[in-house]
N, CA, C and O of each residue as an XYZ file, in Angstrom:
236
protein
N      -3.438      9.961      4.798
C      -2.541      9.368      5.781
C      -1.144      9.302      5.188
O      -0.954      8.777      4.091
N      -0.170      9.834      5.910
C       1.209      9.798      5.457
C       2.036      8.981      6.432
O       1.755      8.939      7.630
N       3.066      8.330      5.894
C       3.977      7.552      6.719
C       5.404      7.918      6.367
O       5.687      8.364      5.255
N       6.294      7.727      7.316
C       7.721      7.776      7.023
C       8.302      6.418      7.346
O       7.864      5.757      8.288
N       9.281      6.002      6.575
C       9.870      4.680      6.766
C      11.370      4.766      6.617
O      11.890      5.617      5.896
N      12.068      3.865      7.316
C      13.523      3.804      7.241
C      13.932      2.367      6.989
O      13.243      1.436      7.407
N      15.046      2.185      6.308
C      15.587      0.840      6.218
C      16.137      0.445      7.579
O      16.197      1.270      8.491
N      16.541     -0.822      7.718
C      16.909     -1.306      9.042
C      18.153     -0.624      9.582
O      18.388     -0.640     10.790
N      18.964     -0.018      8.697
C      20.090      0.772      9.165
C      19.698      2.224      9.435
O      20.503      2.999      9.951
N      18.466      2.594      9.088
C      18.036      3.962      9.304
C      18.640      4.938      8.320
O      18.774      6.121      8.632
N      19.013      4.465      7.119
C      19.722      5.320      6.183
C      18.800      6.117      5.271
O      19.152      7.221      4.856
N      17.629      5.579      4.952
C      16.741      6.252      4.020
C      15.332      6.226      4.561
O      14.970      5.355      5.352
N      14.535      7.194      4.127
C      13.111      7.153      4.409
C      12.355      7.283      3.100
O      12.889      7.758      2.097
N      11.111      6.855      3.127
C      10.239      7.011      1.971
C       8.901      7.506      2.488
O       8.415      7.046      3.522
N       8.307      8.450      1.763
C       6.968      8.913      2.112
C       5.957      7.975      1.464
O       6.009      7.731      0.259
N       5.050      7.457      2.259
C       4.045      6.537      1.749
C       2.673      7.185      1.850
O       2.337      7.801      2.862
N       1.891      7.039      0.798
C       0.509      7.512      0.814
C      -0.372      6.356      0.403
O      -0.317      5.911     -0.744
N      -1.197      5.856      1.333
C      -2.047      4.706      1.087
C      -1.234      3.519      0.575
O      -1.669      2.791     -0.317
N      -0.044      3.337      1.155
C       0.772      2.179      0.856
C       1.615      2.297     -0.397
O       2.296      1.341     -0.768
N       1.588      3.459     -1.067
C       2.379      3.601     -2.282
C       3.549      4.542     -2.023
O       3.400      5.584     -1.385
N       4.702      4.157     -2.528
C       5.904      4.970     -2.337
C       5.820      6.211     -3.210
O       5.564      6.116     -4.411
N       6.036      7.371     -2.609
C       5.975      8.619     -3.353
C       7.361      9.135     -3.700
O       7.615      9.531     -4.837
N       8.254      9.133     -2.722
C       9.602      9.627     -2.993
C      10.552      9.139     -1.919
O      10.135      8.746     -0.829
N      11.841      9.171     -2.244
C      12.883      8.772     -1.310
C      13.670     10.008     -0.892
O      13.897     10.912     -1.696
N      14.079     10.038      0.358
C      14.857     11.147      0.885
C      15.929     10.582      1.810
O      15.776      9.470      2.316
N      17.004     11.319      2.039
C      17.939     10.925      3.099
C      17.256     11.064      4.456
O      16.445     11.965      4.671
N      17.596     10.158      5.361
C      17.072     10.250      6.724
C      18.011     11.140      7.534
O      19.177     10.806      7.744
N      17.490     12.259      7.978
C      18.289     13.182      8.782
C      17.536     13.435     10.074
O      16.489     14.082     10.084
N      18.090     12.911     11.179
C      17.499     13.161     12.487
C      18.608     13.491     13.469
O      19.787     13.283     13.184
N      18.227     14.000     14.613
C      19.220     14.394     15.603
C      20.064     13.235     16.080
O      21.279     13.362     16.226
N      19.410     12.081     16.329
C      20.161     10.954     16.874
C      20.229      9.786     15.903
O      20.652      8.693     16.279
N      19.816     10.005     14.646
C      19.928      8.956     13.645
C      18.868      7.883     13.717
O      18.992      6.845     13.067
N      17.809      8.118     14.512
C      16.757      7.118     14.613
C      15.400      7.765     14.388
O      15.256      8.986     14.454
N      14.402      6.919     14.120
C      13.036      7.389     14.053
C      12.181      6.530     14.962
O      12.512      5.377     15.237
N      11.076      7.100     15.426
C      10.130      6.336     16.228
C       9.386      5.366     15.328
O       8.958      5.725     14.231
N       9.238      4.153     15.789
C       8.593      3.113     14.988
C       7.415      2.555     15.763
O       7.556      2.154     16.918
N       6.231      2.531     15.115
C       5.067      1.920     15.747
C       4.599      0.675     15.019
O       3.676     -0.002     15.472
N       5.237      0.366     13.878
C       4.855     -0.826     13.143
C       5.893     -1.119     12.088
O       6.831     -0.344     11.898
N       5.732     -2.230     11.402
C       6.681     -2.588     10.352
C       5.915     -3.184      9.182
O       4.997     -3.984      9.362
N       6.310     -2.778      7.980
C       5.732     -3.352      6.771
C       6.862     -3.680      5.809
O       7.971     -3.161      5.932
N       6.569     -4.539      4.859
C       7.535     -4.840      3.818
C       7.039     -4.215      2.528
O       5.940     -4.516      2.063
N       7.850     -3.351      1.958
C       7.499     -2.678      0.717
C       8.058     -3.500     -0.439
O       9.273     -3.645     -0.574
N       7.165     -4.038     -1.274
C       7.575     -5.038     -2.264
C       8.649     -4.523     -3.204
O       9.575     -5.261     -3.540
N       8.546     -3.268     -3.638
C       9.528     -2.751     -4.579
C      10.926     -2.791     -3.973
O      11.890     -3.152     -4.649
N      11.035     -2.423     -2.707
C      12.339     -2.455     -2.048
C      12.800     -3.884     -1.833
O      13.957     -4.215     -2.094
N      11.890     -4.737     -1.354
C      12.287     -6.094     -0.997
C      12.721     -6.898     -2.209
O      13.610     -7.743     -2.108
N      12.106     -6.645     -3.351
C      12.498     -7.372     -4.553
C      13.935     -7.051     -4.936
O      14.614     -7.871     -5.555
N      14.403     -5.859     -4.570
C      15.742     -5.445     -4.958
C      16.758     -5.667     -3.843
O      17.917     -5.980     -4.117
N      16.341     -5.512     -2.596
C      17.337     -5.449     -1.528
C      16.964     -6.220     -0.263
O      17.743     -6.245      0.690
N      15.791     -6.845     -0.236
C      15.361     -7.583      0.956
C      15.388     -6.729      2.215
O      15.780     -7.199      3.283
N      14.973     -5.480      2.088
C      14.947     -4.597      3.250
C      13.552     -4.624      3.856
O      12.557     -4.446      3.153
N      13.484     -4.847      5.161
C      12.217     -4.696      5.863
C      12.123     -3.251      6.327
O      13.029     -2.733      6.980
N      11.021     -2.613      5.983
C      10.873     -1.186      6.251
C      10.010     -0.987      7.484
O       8.913     -1.538      7.583
N      10.507     -0.200      8.418
C       9.761      0.123      9.621
C       9.041      1.449      9.405
O       9.626      2.400      8.888
N       7.790      1.511      9.796
C       6.939      2.651      9.453
C       6.276      3.211     10.694
O       5.867      2.470     11.588
N       6.175      4.541     10.734
C       5.324      5.175     11.731
C       4.460      6.216     11.037
O       4.868      6.817     10.043
N       3.262      6.422     11.573
C       2.349      7.384     10.981
C       2.718      8.782     11.445
O       3.036      8.992     12.616
N       2.674      9.740     10.521
C       2.845     11.143     10.882
C       1.639     11.905     10.381
O       1.264     11.794      9.214
N       1.022     12.691     11.279
C      -0.174     13.420     10.874
C      -0.052     14.883     11.248
O      -0.967     15.665     10.987
């Protein structure tokens, strides 16, 4: 199961595999947004920046 996530400004995404961050990439979309079906807080990010990460599953 893979997920994509963006910060609340939609500036970055992270690929998640079973809840673990694999890598960070710039978020590049046509309209600057991603579809969101849920939200999780990724502890590594929140400890540094208090960002709530919105996640949707991609299969």
